[in-house]
C-alpha positions as CSV (number, residue, x, y, z in Angstrom):
1,X,48.1,-112.7,38.5
2,X,46.2,-109.6,39.7
3,X,43.9,-107.7,37.3
4,X,45.0,-104.3,35.9
5,X,44.2,-101.3,38.1
6,X,41.7,-100.0,35.5
7,X,39.6,-103.2,35.8
8,X,39.8,-103.0,39.6
9,X,38.4,-99.5,39.4
10,X,35.5,-100.5,37.2
11,X,34.3,-103.6,39.0
12,X,32.0,-101.8,41.6
13,X,30.4,-99.9,38.7
14,X,29.7,-103.0,36.7
15,X,28.3,-104.8,39.7
16,X,26.1,-101.8,40.5
17,X,24.6,-101.9,36.9
18,X,23.9,-105.6,37.3
19,X,22.1,-105.1,40.5
20,X,20.0,-102.3,39.0
21,X,19.2,-104.5,35.9
22,X,18.0,-107.5,38.0
23,X,14.2,-107.7,38.1
24,X,12.6,-106.9,41.4
25,X,10.5,-109.8,42.7
26,X,7.1,-108.7,43.8
27,X,6.5,-109.3,47.5
28,X,4.1,-112.1,48.1
29,X,0.7,-111.0,49.4
30,X,-0.4,-113.1,52.3
31,X,-3.8,-114.9,52.0
32,X,-6.5,-113.4,54.2
33,X,-7.0,-115.6,57.3
34,X,-10.1,-117.8,57.3
35,X,-12.7,-117.0,60.0
36,X,-15.7,-119.0,61.1
37,X,-18.6,-117.7,63.2
38,X,-21.7,-119.6,64.2
39,X,-24.7,-117.2,64.0
40,X,-27.4,-119.8,64.8
41,X,-28.2,-121.5,67.2
42,X,-27.2,-119.3,70.1
43,X,-25.8,-120.7,73.4
44,X,-28.2,-121.3,76.2
45,X,-31.6,-123.1,76.1
46,X,-33.1,-123.8,72.7
47,X,-36.7,-124.8,72.2
48,X,-36.4,-127.3,69.4
49,X,-37.9,-130.5,68.1
50,X,-35.6,-133.1,66.5
51,X,-33.6,-130.5,64.5
52,X,-32.3,-127.0,64.7
53,X,-31.2,-124.6,62.0
54,X,-27.5,-124.0,61.7
55,X,-26.2,-120.8,60.1
56,X,-22.5,-119.9,60.1
57,X,-20.5,-117.1,58.4
58,X,-17.2,-118.1,56.8
59,X,-14.7,-115.7,55.3
60,X,-13.2,-115.2,52.7
61,X,-15.8,-116.0,50.2
62,X,-13.4,-118.2,48.3
63,X,-13.9,-120.9,50.9
64,X,-16.2,-123.5,49.4
65,X,-16.6,-126.2,52.0
66,X,-16.7,-126.5,55.8
67,X,-16.9,-129.4,58.3
68,X,-19.8,-129.7,60.7
69,X,-19.4,-131.8,63.8
70,X,-22.4,-132.8,65.9
71,X,-22.8,-135.7,68.4
72,X,-19.4,-137.1,67.5
73,X,-20.1,-137.3,63.7
74,X,-18.4,-135.0,61.2
75,X,-19.5,-134.3,57.6
76,X,-18.7,-131.8,54.9
77,X,-21.1,-129.1,53.9
78,X,-21.1,-126.5,51.2
79,X,-20.3,-122.8,51.8
80,X,-22.1,-120.5,49.5
81,X,-21.4,-116.8,49.4
82,X,-19.7,-117.1,52.8
83,X,-22.6,-118.8,54.5
84,X,-23.3,-122.3,55.8
85,X,-27.0,-123.1,56.1
86,X,-27.9,-126.6,57.3
87,X,-30.3,-128.6,59.5
88,X,-28.8,-130.6,62.2
89,X,-30.1,-133.2,64.7
90,X,-30.5,-132.1,68.3
91,X,-31.1,-134.3,71.3
92,X,-32.7,-133.6,74.6
93,X,-30.1,-132.3,77.0
94,X,-26.7,-130.7,76.2
95,X,-25.7,-130.4,72.5
96,X,-22.3,-129.2,71.1
97,X,-22.1,-128.1,67.5
98,X,-18.9,-127.2,65.7
99,X,-18.0,-125.7,62.3
100,X,-14.4,-125.8,60.9
101,X,-12.9,-124.4,57.7
102,X,-9.3,-123.7,56.7
103,X,-7.9,-124.2,60.2
104,X,-10.5,-121.9,61.8
105,X,-13.2,-123.2,64.1
106,X,-16.2,-122.1,66.1
107,X,-18.5,-124.0,68.3
108,X,-21.6,-123.5,70.4
109,X,-23.0,-125.4,73.4
110,X,-26.7,-125.3,74.0
111,X,-29.4,-127.2,75.9
112,X,-32.4,-128.5,74.0
113,X,-35.7,-129.1,75.8
114,X,-37.6,-131.7,73.9
115,X,-39.1,-135.2,74.0
116,X,-36.7,-138.1,74.5
117,X,-35.2,-139.9,71.6
118,X,-34.1,-143.5,72.2
119,X,-32.2,-144.3,69.0
120,X,-30.3,-142.0,66.6
121,X,-28.3,-143.0,63.5
122,X,-26.2,-140.3,61.9
123,X,-24.7,-141.1,58.4
124,X,-22.0,-138.7,57.1
125,X,-19.7,-138.5,54.1
126,X,-17.4,-136.0,52.4
127,X,-18.0,-136.3,48.7
128,X,-18.9,-134.6,45.5
129,X,-22.0,-135.5,43.5
130,X,-22.9,-138.9,44.9
131,X,-26.4,-139.8,45.8
132,X,-26.4,-141.8,49.1
133,X,-29.5,-143.1,50.9
134,X,-29.6,-144.5,54.4
135,X,-31.9,-147.5,54.9
136,X,-32.8,-148.8,58.4
137,X,-34.5,-152.2,58.7
138,X,-36.4,-152.2,62.0
139,X,-36.8,-155.3,64.2
140,X,-40.3,-156.0,63.0
141,X,-39.1,-156.0,59.3
142,X,-40.3,-152.5,58.3
143,X,-37.7,-150.5,56.4
144,X,-37.3,-146.7,56.7
145,X,-35.7,-145.2,53.6
146,X,-36.0,-142.4,51.0
147,X,-39.4,-143.4,49.7
148,X,-40.8,-144.6,53.1
149,X,-39.6,-142.0,55.6
150,X,-41.8,-143.0,58.6
151,X,-42.5,-146.4,60.0
152,X,-45.6,-147.4,62.0
153,X,-43.6,-147.7,65.3
154,X,-42.2,-144.2,64.9
155,X,-38.9,-144.5,63.0
156,X,-38.1,-141.5,60.8
157,X,-35.6,-140.5,58.1
158,X,-34.3,-136.9,58.0
159,X,-32.2,-135.1,55.3
160,X,-29.9,-132.3,56.4
161,X,-28.1,-130.9,53.4
162,X,-29.6,-127.8,51.7
163,X,-29.0,-129.8,48.5
164,X,-29.6,-133.5,48.8
165,X,-27.1,-134.5,46.2
166,X,-23.4,-134.4,46.9
167,X,-23.1,-133.1,50.5
168,X,-24.2,-133.7,53.9
169,X,-25.7,-136.4,56.0
170,X,-28.9,-138.3,56.8
171,X,-30.3,-139.5,60.1
172,X,-32.7,-142.1,61.4
173,X,-34.5,-141.3,64.7
174,X,-36.8,-143.5,66.8
175,X,-38.3,-141.9,69.8
176,X,-39.1,-145.2,71.5
177,X,-36.9,-148.1,70.5
178,X,-38.1,-151.7,70.4
179,X,-35.8,-154.6,71.3
180,X,-34.2,-156.4,68.4
181,X,-31.8,-155.9,65.6
182,X,-31.6,-152.7,63.5
183,X,-29.9,-153.3,60.1
184,X,-28.2,-150.3,58.5
185,X,-27.7,-150.2,54.8
186,X,-26.7,-147.6,52.2
187,X,-27.9,-147.3,48.6
188,X,-25.1,-145.7,46.6
189,X,-25.2,-143.9,43.2
190,X,-21.9,-142.7,42.1
191,X,-21.2,-139.3,40.6
192,X,-20.7,-141.0,37.2
193,X,-24.5,-141.5,37.2
194,X,-24.9,-137.8,36.8
195,X,-21.9,-136.7,34.8
196,X,-21.8,-139.2,31.9
197,X,-24.2,-137.3,29.6
198,X,-27.3,-138.5,31.5
199,X,-30.1,-136.1,32.1
200,X,-31.4,-136.1,35.7
201,X,-34.9,-135.5,34.3
202,X,-34.8,-139.1,32.9
203,X,-33.9,-140.4,36.3
204,X,-36.7,-138.4,38.0
205,X,-39.2,-139.6,35.4
206,X,-38.2,-143.2,35.9
207,X,-38.6,-142.9,39.7
208,X,-42.1,-141.3,39.3
209,X,-43.2,-144.1,37.0
210,X,-41.8,-146.7,39.4
211,X,-43.9,-145.1,42.2
212,X,-47.0,-145.1,40.0
213,X,-46.5,-148.8,39.1
214,X,-46.1,-149.8,42.7
215,X,-49.2,-147.8,43.7
216,X,-51.2,-149.6,41.1
217,X,-49.9,-153.0,42.0
218,X,-50.7,-152.4,45.6
219,X,-54.3,-151.9,44.5
220,X,-54.4,-155.5,43.3
221,X,-55.3,-155.0,39.6
222,X,-56.6,-157.8,37.4
223,X,-54.1,-160.5,36.6
224,X,-53.4,-159.4,33.0
225,X,-52.8,-155.8,34.0
226,X,-50.6,-157.0,37.0
227,X,-48.4,-159.0,34.7
228,X,-48.0,-156.1,32.3
229,X,-47.2,-153.8,35.2
230,X,-44.6,-156.3,36.6
231,X,-42.9,-156.5,33.2
232,X,-42.8,-152.7,32.9
233,X,-41.5,-152.4,36.5
234,X,-38.5,-154.6,35.6
235,X,-37.8,-152.4,32.5
236,X,-38.0,-149.2,34.7
237,X,-35.7,-150.6,37.3
238,X,-33.3,-151.6,34.5
239,X,-33.3,-148.0,33.3
240,X,-32.5,-146.8,36.8
241,X,-29.6,-149.2,37.1
242,X,-28.2,-148.3,33.7
243,X,-28.5,-144.6,34.6
244,X,-26.2,-145.3,37.6
245,X,-23.4,-146.9,35.7
246,X,-20.4,-146.7,35.4
247,X,-19.0,-146.6,39.0
248,X,-17.4,-143.4,40.1
249,X,-14.8,-142.7,42.7
250,X,-15.0,-144.6,46.0
251,X,-16.7,-142.7,48.8
252,X,-15.9,-143.3,52.5
253,X,-18.9,-143.3,54.7
254,X,-19.3,-143.4,58.5
255,X,-22.2,-143.8,60.8
256,X,-22.6,-142.9,64.5
257,X,-25.3,-144.8,66.3
258,X,-26.5,-143.4,69.7
259,X,-28.8,-145.2,72.1
260,X,-30.1,-143.1,75.1
261,X,-27.8,-140.2,74.2
262,X,-27.0,-137.7,76.9
263,X,-28.0,-140.1,79.7
264,X,-26.1,-142.4,82.1
265,X,-27.2,-145.3,79.9
266,X,-25.8,-143.9,76.7
267,X,-24.3,-146.5,74.2
268,X,-22.5,-145.8,71.0
269,X,-21.6,-147.8,67.9
270,X,-19.5,-146.6,64.9
271,X,-19.5,-148.1,61.4
272,X,-17.2,-147.2,58.5
273,X,-17.2,-148.4,54.9
274,X,-16.3,-147.3,51.4
275,X,-19.1,-147.2,48.9
276,X,-18.0,-148.1,45.4
277,X,-20.6,-150.3,43.7
278,X,-23.0,-147.9,42.2
279,X,-26.6,-148.7,42.2
280,X,-26.3,-151.4,44.8
281,X,-27.5,-151.7,48.3
282,X,-24.7,-152.4,50.7
283,X,-24.8,-153.4,54.4
284,X,-23.2,-150.8,56.8
285,X,-23.7,-152.6,60.1
286,X,-26.2,-154.0,62.6
287,X,-27.1,-152.8,66.1
288,X,-28.7,-155.2,68.7
289,X,-30.9,-153.4,71.3
290,X,-31.8,-155.8,74.1
291,X,-34.7,-155.8,76.4
292,X,-32.3,-155.4,79.3
293,X,-30.9,-152.2,77.8
294,X,-34.3,-150.7,77.4
295,X,-35.5,-151.8,80.9
296,X,-32.4,-150.3,82.7
297,X,-32.7,-147.0,80.9
298,X,-36.5,-146.6,81.4
299,X,-36.3,-147.5,85.1
300,X,-33.9,-144.5,85.5
301,X,-36.2,-142.1,83.6
302,X,-38.1,-139.9,86.0
């Protein structure tokens, strides 16, 4: 049955009121596009030692992290006030450096004139708050690590992040490799070590005391003093282990190992693992450098 003519006449007016009464949805404002621009280093020839300063501008200022890629290794770095400031490893010859954030990317290719570097280990991770240390045990048994950064044969440990805790990578460099096995390990301290009400000054004080004890023990003190120092050392290491518990979130790590990079004899190894046992030293991988590898590469060196 059709509605009365009076209602038919009113329907457009009623619908018009409803349309006017409906709230108007605010048009969504598009987010500003992310941009990345590498300010340093510039393309061309760069006079550098083992490292070069990386400076990049990232907009908008709300971007907090970026990804740096160098020599096939990628790791996360902080963006502060729209800037990335890091130190990165360079190798003699052609180097390509990239920075990515929010879908934007910039890269630069440059040539470094410097002394040859036989062996490079790059350790990277994308994490928050962890303390991660690279250890490299050299063929002669000497270990390069955070408290012994240079070995007698020339191995060296470098930090790259502007803040050592929570971001970035580390690298081991050896200008002239020796034949033998290089063992890579990581010492992992989870974020829980710093966020469970523990004061970092306690951790620093314990480390300083540990160094002082080791220095005194190395001086061969009298037996009674040595025994007391050994007991105190055990107590200090227990404090450090306790400070690192409980375990935090798992942290994926990866390492790129380059032998004779940027040459016809270049060799690469990649190791991946997930660090999860806080306070413990874990094996990442091993690299065997043979006498034949070294001989072939050095014969080809002008």
